C-alpha positions as CSV (number, residue, x, y, z in Angstrom):
1,M,84.4,108.3,109.2
2,T,84.1,108.0,105.4
3,G,80.7,106.3,105.2
4,P,79.9,102.7,104.2
5,G,82.7,100.9,102.6
6,G,85.4,103.3,103.9
7,G,87.7,104.1,101.0
8,G,85.2,105.3,98.5
9,P,85.2,104.7,94.8
10,A,88.5,104.0,93.2
11,G,87.8,106.6,90.6
12,G,90.8,108.8,91.0
13,T,93.4,108.6,88.4
14,G,94.8,106.6,85.5
15,S,92.5,103.9,84.2
16,A,90.0,104.3,87.0
17,G,88.7,107.6,85.8
18,T,89.5,110.9,84.0
19,G,88.4,113.3,86.7
20,D,86.1,116.3,86.0
21,R,88.0,118.3,83.3
22,R,85.2,120.8,82.7
23,D,87.2,123.9,81.9
24,D,89.7,122.3,79.5
25,R,86.9,120.5,77.7
26,G,84.7,123.5,77.6
27,H,87.3,125.8,76.2
28,Q,88.2,123.3,73.5
29,R,84.6,122.9,72.5
30,G,84.2,126.7,72.4
31,A,87.3,127.1,70.3
32,A,86.1,124.4,67.9
33,R,82.8,126.3,67.6
34,A,84.6,129.6,66.9
35,E,86.6,127.9,64.1
36,G,83.3,127.0,62.5
37,R,83.1,123.2,63.2
38,S,79.5,122.4,63.6
39,R,78.2,120.9,66.9
40,R,75.0,119.6,65.4
41,T,74.2,116.1,66.3
42,A,71.3,115.0,64.1
43,V,71.6,111.4,63.1
44,T,69.6,109.3,60.6
45,P,67.6,106.4,61.8
46,A,70.1,104.0,60.1
47,Q,72.9,105.5,62.3
48,R,71.0,105.1,65.5
49,G,71.8,101.9,67.5
50,R,69.0,99.7,68.7
51,E,70.3,99.4,72.2
52,G,72.8,101.0,74.5
53,D,76.4,99.8,74.6
54,P,77.6,97.9,77.7
55,S,79.5,100.7,79.4
56,R,76.6,103.2,79.2
57,T,74.1,100.5,80.2
58,A,76.2,99.8,83.2
59,A,76.4,103.4,84.2
60,F,72.6,103.8,83.8
61,D,72.0,100.7,85.9
62,V,74.1,102.1,88.7
63,L,72.2,105.4,88.6
64,R,68.9,103.5,88.9
65,E,70.2,101.3,91.7
66,V,71.4,104.3,93.6
67,A,68.0,106.0,93.1
68,T,65.7,103.1,93.9
69,S,67.6,101.0,96.4
70,D,69.5,103.7,98.4
71,A,72.7,102.0,97.2
72,Y,76.2,103.4,97.1
73,A,77.7,103.6,93.7
74,N,81.1,102.4,94.8
75,L,79.5,99.2,96.1
76,V,77.3,98.6,93.1
77,L,79.6,99.4,90.1
78,P,82.7,97.2,90.6
79,P,80.9,93.9,91.0
80,L,78.5,94.9,88.1
81,L,81.6,95.5,85.9
82,R,83.1,92.1,86.8
83,Q,79.8,90.3,86.3
84,R,79.4,91.8,82.8
85,R,83.1,91.4,82.0
86,I,83.5,95.0,81.3
87,A,87.2,95.9,81.7
88,G,90.0,98.2,80.6
89,R,88.9,101.4,78.8
90,D,85.3,100.4,78.7
91,A,85.3,100.0,82.5
92,A,87.0,103.3,82.9
93,F,84.4,105.0,80.7
94,A,81.6,103.4,82.7
95,T,83.2,104.5,86.0
96,E,83.6,108.1,84.9
97,L,80.1,108.2,83.4
98,A,78.4,106.9,86.5
99,Y,80.4,108.8,89.2
100,G,80.6,112.0,87.1
101,T,76.9,112.0,86.4
102,L,76.1,111.4,90.1
103,R,78.6,114.1,91.2
104,M,77.5,116.8,88.7
105,R,73.8,116.0,88.8
106,G,72.8,119.4,90.2
107,R,74.6,121.2,87.4
108,Y,73.1,119.1,84.7
109,D,69.6,119.4,86.2
110,A,70.0,123.2,86.1
111,V,71.0,123.0,82.4
112,L,68.2,120.6,81.6
113,A,65.6,122.8,83.4
114,L,66.4,125.5,80.8
115,V,65.5,123.1,78.0
116,V,62.7,120.9,79.3
117,D,59.5,123.0,79.0
118,R,57.3,120.8,81.2
119,G,59.7,120.9,84.2
120,L,62.1,118.2,85.4
121,Q,59.6,117.1,88.1
122,K,57.3,115.8,85.4
123,V,60.0,113.7,83.7
124,D,60.0,110.0,84.5
125,P,63.0,109.3,86.8
126,P,64.6,106.8,84.5
127,V,64.4,109.2,81.6
128,L,65.8,112.0,83.7
129,D,68.8,109.8,84.5
130,L,69.2,109.1,80.8
131,L,69.3,112.9,80.2
132,R,71.8,113.4,82.9
133,L,74.1,110.7,81.4
134,G,73.9,112.4,78.0
135,A,74.6,115.8,79.5
136,H,77.7,114.5,81.3
137,Q,79.0,113.1,78.0
138,L,78.3,116.4,76.3
139,L,79.5,118.8,78.9
140,G,81.9,116.8,81.1
141,M,83.7,114.2,79.0
142,R,85.6,113.9,75.8
143,V,82.8,112.2,73.9
144,P,82.1,113.5,70.4
145,P,78.7,115.1,70.5
146,H,77.2,112.9,67.8
147,A,78.2,109.8,69.7
148,A,77.0,111.2,73.1
149,V,73.5,111.9,71.6
150,S,73.1,108.8,69.4
151,E,74.4,106.3,72.0
152,T,72.3,107.8,74.7
153,V,69.2,107.7,72.5
154,A,69.9,104.1,71.7
155,L,70.1,103.4,75.5
156,A,66.9,105.3,76.0
157,R,65.2,103.2,73.3
158,A,66.3,100.0,75.0
159,Q,65.5,101.1,78.6
160,A,62.5,103.3,78.2
161,G,60.9,102.8,74.7
162,A,60.7,104.7,71.4
163,G,58.8,107.7,72.8
164,A,61.3,108.3,75.5
165,A,64.1,107.9,73.0
166,Q,62.6,110.7,70.8
167,F,62.3,113.0,73.8
168,V,65.9,112.3,74.9
169,N,67.1,113.0,71.3
170,A,65.3,116.3,71.2
171,I,66.6,117.5,74.5
172,L,70.2,116.4,74.1
173,R,70.4,118.0,70.7
174,Q,69.5,121.3,72.3
175,V,72.1,120.7,75.1
176,A,74.7,120.0,72.5
177,E,74.2,123.3,70.7
178,H,76.2,125.2,73.3
179,P,79.5,124.6,75.1
180,L,79.7,124.4,78.9
181,E,80.7,128.0,79.4
182,T,77.5,129.2,77.7
183,W,75.3,126.9,79.9
184,L,77.1,128.1,83.0
185,D,76.4,131.7,82.0
186,R,72.8,130.9,81.5
187,I,72.3,129.0,84.8
188,T,74.1,131.8,86.6
189,A,71.8,134.4,85.1
190,A,68.8,132.3,86.1
191,A,69.9,131.9,89.8
192,A,67.9,133.7,92.4
193,D,70.9,134.5,94.7
194,D,74.5,133.7,95.2
195,D,73.9,130.5,97.1
196,S,71.6,129.3,94.3
197,R,74.2,130.2,91.7
198,L,77.0,128.3,93.5
199,A,74.6,125.3,94.1
200,A,73.9,125.1,90.4
201,V,77.3,125.8,89.0
202,W,79.2,123.5,91.4
203,S,76.4,120.9,91.8
204,H,75.8,121.0,95.6
205,P,72.5,121.5,97.4
206,A,72.2,125.1,98.6
207,W,72.1,124.0,102.3
208,I,75.5,122.4,101.9
209,V,76.8,125.5,100.2
210,R,75.8,127.5,103.2
211,A,77.1,125.0,105.7
212,M,80.5,124.8,104.0
213,R,80.9,128.5,103.9
214,E,80.1,128.7,107.7
215,A,82.6,125.9,108.3
216,L,85.3,127.8,106.4
217,V,84.7,130.9,108.5
218,G,84.5,128.9,111.7
219,A,87.9,127.4,110.9
220,G,89.4,130.8,110.3
221,R,89.4,130.7,106.5
222,P,88.1,133.3,104.1
223,A,84.4,132.8,103.1
224,D,85.4,133.5,99.5
225,E,87.2,130.1,99.4
226,I,83.8,128.5,99.0
227,A,83.9,128.2,95.2
228,A,87.3,126.5,95.4
229,L,86.1,124.1,98.1
230,L,83.0,123.2,96.1
231,A,85.1,122.8,92.9
232,A,87.4,120.4,94.8
233,D,84.4,118.3,95.9
234,D,83.6,117.9,92.2
235,E,87.0,116.4,91.3
236,A,87.4,112.7,91.4
237,P,89.9,111.9,94.2
238,H,93.3,110.2,93.7
239,V,93.7,106.8,95.2
240,T,96.0,106.9,98.2
241,L,97.6,104.0,100.0
242,A,98.7,103.8,103.7
243,A,101.9,102.0,104.4
244,R,101.3,100.5,107.8
245,P,104.3,101.2,110.1
246,G,106.5,98.3,110.8
247,L,104.7,96.2,108.2
248,V,105.9,97.8,105.0
249,T,108.1,100.8,104.3
250,L,107.0,103.6,101.9
251,D,109.9,102.8,99.7
252,E,108.9,99.1,99.5
253,L,105.4,100.0,98.7
254,R,106.5,102.5,96.1
255,S,108.5,99.8,94.4
256,Q,105.4,97.8,93.8
257,T,103.8,100.8,91.9
258,H,104.5,102.9,88.9
259,G,104.7,106.7,89.1
260,A,103.3,106.9,92.7
261,T,104.2,109.9,94.8
262,P,104.6,110.3,98.6
263,G,101.9,112.3,100.5
264,R,102.3,115.8,101.8
265,L,101.0,115.3,105.3
266,T,102.0,111.9,106.5
267,P,105.0,109.6,106.3
268,T,102.7,106.7,105.5
269,A,100.8,108.0,102.4
270,L,101.5,107.1,98.8
271,R,99.4,108.6,96.0
272,L,98.9,106.2,93.1
273,A,99.2,107.4,89.5
274,G,96.8,104.6,88.3
275,G,96.3,100.9,88.3
276,D,94.4,98.6,90.6
277,P,95.6,98.9,94.2
278,A,94.1,95.5,95.1
279,A,96.7,93.9,92.8
280,L,99.6,95.2,94.9
281,P,101.2,92.5,97.1
282,A,101.3,94.7,100.2
283,V,97.6,95.6,99.8
284,R,96.6,91.9,99.2
285,D,98.3,90.8,102.4
286,G,97.1,93.7,104.6
287,R,100.5,95.4,105.2
288,A,99.0,98.4,103.3
289,G,95.5,99.7,102.6
290,V,93.6,102.2,100.5
291,Q,93.1,105.2,102.8
292,D,92.7,108.9,102.2
293,E,95.7,110.8,103.6
294,G,93.5,112.9,105.9
295,S,92.1,109.7,107.4
296,Q,95.7,108.5,108.0
297,L,96.7,111.8,109.5
298,V,94.1,111.9,112.3
299,A,94.9,108.4,113.4
300,L,98.6,109.1,113.4
301,A,98.1,112.4,115.3
302,L,96.5,110.5,118.2
303,A,99.3,107.9,118.2
304,H,102.0,110.5,118.2
305,A,100.6,113.1,120.5
306,P,102.7,113.5,123.7
307,L,101.3,111.5,126.6
308,E,102.5,111.4,130.3
309,G,102.3,108.2,132.3
310,R,101.0,104.9,131.2
311,D,100.6,104.2,127.5
312,E,99.6,100.5,127.2
313,R,96.0,100.3,126.1
314,W,94.4,102.1,123.2
315,L,90.7,102.0,122.0
316,D,89.2,102.7,118.6
317,L,85.6,103.3,119.7
318,A,83.8,103.2,116.3
319,A,86.4,101.2,114.3
320,G,84.6,100.2,111.1
321,P,85.7,99.7,108.4
322,G,89.1,99.5,110.0
323,G,91.7,101.7,108.1
324,K,92.4,103.8,111.2
325,A,92.4,100.7,113.4
326,A,95.1,99.1,111.2
327,L,97.3,102.2,111.6
328,L,96.8,102.4,115.3
329,A,97.5,98.7,115.8
330,A,100.8,99.1,113.8
331,E,101.8,102.1,115.9
332,A,100.7,100.4,119.1
333,A,102.9,97.4,118.4
334,R,106.0,99.7,118.2
335,R,105.3,101.0,121.7
336,G,104.3,97.7,123.4
337,A,100.7,98.8,123.6
338,R,97.5,96.9,122.7
339,L,94.5,98.0,120.7
340,V,90.8,97.3,121.3
341,A,88.7,97.8,118.2
342,N,85.0,98.3,118.9
343,E,82.3,98.4,116.3
344,L,78.5,98.3,116.5
345,Q,77.6,96.8,113.2
346,P,78.6,93.1,112.7
347,H,79.3,93.4,109.0
348,R,81.6,96.3,109.7
349,V,83.3,94.2,112.5
350,R,84.2,91.7,109.7
351,L,85.8,94.6,107.7
352,V,87.8,95.6,110.8
353,R,89.1,92.1,111.3
354,D,90.1,91.9,107.6
355,S,91.9,95.3,107.9
356,L,93.8,94.0,110.9
357,R,94.8,90.7,109.4
358,A,98.5,91.7,109.1
359,A,98.7,93.4,112.5
360,P,101.8,92.3,114.5
361,A,101.2,89.6,117.1
362,G,100.0,91.0,120.4
363,A,99.1,94.4,119.0
364,V,95.3,93.7,118.9
365,E,93.8,92.8,122.3
366,E,90.3,92.4,120.9
367,V,88.0,93.2,118.0
368,R,84.5,93.2,119.4
369,T,80.9,94.1,118.5
370,G,79.4,96.6,120.9
371,D,77.6,99.9,121.4
372,G,80.3,102.5,121.9
373,R,78.1,104.6,124.0
374,L,78.3,101.9,126.8
375,V,82.1,101.6,126.9
376,G,82.6,104.5,129.2
377,S,80.4,103.1,131.9
378,A,81.6,99.6,131.4
379,E,85.4,100.4,131.5
380,P,85.8,103.8,133.1
381,G,89.3,105.1,132.8
382,G,90.4,101.9,131.1
383,Y,92.3,103.3,128.2
384,D,95.3,105.6,127.6
385,R,94.4,106.8,124.1
386,V,90.9,106.7,122.5
387,L,90.0,107.4,118.9
388,L,86.4,108.3,118.2
389,D,85.8,108.4,114.5
390,A,82.2,109.4,114.8
391,P,79.3,108.6,112.5
392,C,78.6,111.8,110.6
393,T,77.0,113.3,107.5
394,G,80.1,112.6,105.5
395,L,80.1,116.1,103.9
396,G,83.9,116.0,104.0
397,A,84.0,113.1,101.6
398,L,81.6,114.2,98.9
399,R,84.2,113.7,96.2
400,R,84.3,110.0,97.2
401,R,80.6,109.6,97.7
402,P,79.1,111.2,94.6
403,E,75.5,110.4,95.6
404,A,75.8,111.5,99.3
405,R,75.2,115.2,98.6
406,W,71.8,114.4,97.2
407,R,70.8,112.1,100.1
408,R,71.7,114.1,103.1
409,T,69.4,116.8,104.4
410,P,69.6,119.3,107.3
411,A,67.2,117.0,109.2
412,D,69.9,114.4,109.4
413,L,71.9,116.6,111.7
414,A,69.8,116.3,114.9
415,A,70.1,112.5,115.2
416,L,73.8,112.5,114.2
417,T,74.9,115.2,116.6
418,Q,73.0,113.6,119.4
419,L,74.9,110.3,118.7
420,Q,78.2,112.2,118.4
421,R,77.7,113.8,121.8
422,E,76.9,110.4,123.4
423,L,79.9,108.7,121.9
424,L,82.3,111.6,122.8
425,T,80.9,111.5,126.4
426,A,81.6,107.8,126.5
427,A,85.2,108.3,125.1
428,L,86.0,110.9,127.8
429,S,84.8,108.4,130.4
430,A,86.7,105.5,128.9
431,V,90.0,107.4,128.9
432,R,92.1,107.6,132.1
433,P,92.9,111.0,133.7
434,G,95.8,112.4,131.7
435,G,94.9,110.3,128.7
436,L,94.0,111.5,125.2
437,V,90.9,111.4,123.1
438,A,90.8,112.2,119.4
439,Y,87.4,113.3,118.2
440,V,87.3,112.8,114.4
441,T,84.6,113.4,111.8
442,C,84.7,113.3,108.0
443,S,82.6,116.4,108.0
444,P,83.6,120.1,108.5
445,H,80.0,121.1,109.5
446,L,80.2,123.2,112.6
447,A,77.3,121.4,114.2
448,E,79.2,118.1,114.0
449,T,82.6,119.4,115.0
450,R,83.2,122.4,117.2
451,L,79.7,122.6,118.6
452,V,79.6,118.9,119.6
453,V,82.9,119.3,121.4
454,A,81.8,122.4,123.2
455,D,78.5,120.8,124.3
456,V,80.2,117.7,125.6
457,L,82.9,119.6,127.5
458,R,80.2,121.8,129.2
459,A,78.1,118.8,130.1
460,A,81.1,116.8,131.3
461,A,82.3,119.6,133.6
462,R,78.9,119.7,135.3
463,G,79.4,116.0,136.1
464,G,82.9,116.5,137.4
465,T,84.9,115.4,134.3
466,T,87.1,118.0,132.8
467,A,89.2,118.0,129.6
468,T,91.5,120.4,127.8
469,L,91.8,121.0,124.1
470,V,95.3,120.0,122.9
471,D,96.8,121.9,120.0
472,A,96.9,119.3,117.2
473,R,99.1,121.5,114.9
474,P,102.5,120.7,116.4
475,V,101.8,117.0,116.3
476,V,100.7,117.2,112.7
477,A,103.5,119.5,111.6
478,A,106.0,117.0,113.0
479,L,104.4,114.2,110.9
480,A,104.2,116.1,107.7
481,P,107.2,115.2,105.4
482,S,106.9,118.5,103.5
483,G,106.7,120.7,106.6
484,D,104.6,123.3,104.8
485,A,101.1,122.2,105.6
486,D,98.5,125.0,106.1
487,L,97.2,124.0,109.5
488,G,95.0,127.0,110.4
489,D,94.8,128.7,113.7
490,G,94.3,125.7,116.0
491,P,94.0,124.2,118.4
492,Q,91.5,122.0,116.4
493,L,92.5,120.8,113.0
494,Q,90.3,121.1,109.9
495,L,91.6,119.6,106.6
496,W,90.1,120.7,103.2
497,P,90.2,119.1,99.8
498,H,91.0,122.5,98.1
499,V,93.9,123.2,100.5
500,H,95.3,119.8,101.5
501,G,94.1,117.5,98.7
502,T,92.4,115.3,101.3
503,D,88.9,114.7,102.5
504,A,87.7,117.4,104.9
505,M,88.6,115.6,108.0
506,H,88.1,117.3,111.4
507,L,90.3,116.5,114.5
508,T,90.0,117.7,118.0
509,L,92.5,116.3,120.5
510,L,91.4,116.3,124.2
511,R,93.3,115.5,127.4
512,R,91.2,114.4,130.3
513,D,92.3,116.5,133.3
514,D,90.3,115.3,136.4
515,S,91.8,112.7,138.7
């Protein structure tokens, strides 16, 4: 599950965004300073604009909407850009500024805390957002320092008044005095411990740093990969398409793009080099969709895992927003099977229906609104393959959800893991003996993955239902075009952005054993 909206912001490549090029930009700024080019950004009153430019204003409005309305940036920004007729390079700038500032907020707050004497907690939230926007332009984008400061000051004057503008000018001038490397050295020196250092440098809450390290170790990977994992979370993701089997070939889809490259892990994935995916004919008519390659892989793994006996009826237990359901329906049609797509939220049911609009005739038995926790008791043993893409913290998709890392807390885990256990219990009841269940989360957190599975299997055994872990690696290896995927120790599969270039999807395959 990737969170509301499914695919995340289309901020990956080309005109949609520049990514976080901190090292390159930092070194260049440092070199410029060594060559004696001044970084001072003082401007005269005549040079200062009276209001912010449209791109910066749009980015600021997104940050405020995210902060005050619990909104998702990827749902707020695109319609805002359309409404204000911001397009092309200006839209790309606004996209990078908004998403990059949200993503790197922790780093910029650590820098600003070294400059703001009164403490960030005493800065008005809109003014703090203005400072973050300015810091991202200075330390994370190719914006000339004088423009970053003067334009942000103009925006501050328009949005918060003259006094706030003076404050923003003073603070950003101090930030502009040093390149990123110097600031990273300073926030590293100020950190109380290694977790605090990693949290500040790589812009993650400390509890997520600890959870990610534990997840790496739990999946059999070295703990010292943590910095690489956090850095990968800070990179804007590429936009990836799924060519739905039987509806469009990868070659046909590639012919509609320019410079796209096939995926590493699935035969259905195509990574775009740029452009608007919604403009592609295959995407417009539903034969293809925007979908992370990891999300594609877990659905295909369930569809391709060996199964003895009947293979006629498949279930997507928590189907919204529908990307995995569309892949399953396409695969089901090739086997003569039928898919039932279940989703609790009515607005997400509509998204599922839209994703399935090109599904072959007869492939979809039903798209319905219902509580997945009740399916097992309502239809015991009624399905041959069941996908549970469980609601989760979304910690595996932080690069797509730049605001999510600042919203989630450890307190969220209790309710989510209880729901995950209830849904997985229902999935095991809904599948027939000998059938397969795929338990999927877009989170590597051990509490949401291995521990949930272990808890459910113990409880099910006490009730007379037994299941066996199926090694997912041979199935996935057979799907991967490159054949060189690092799939870990098994039997469960954990993908990583720094290893696989995907969201950190988790997959456990289970075969129900009792008769």
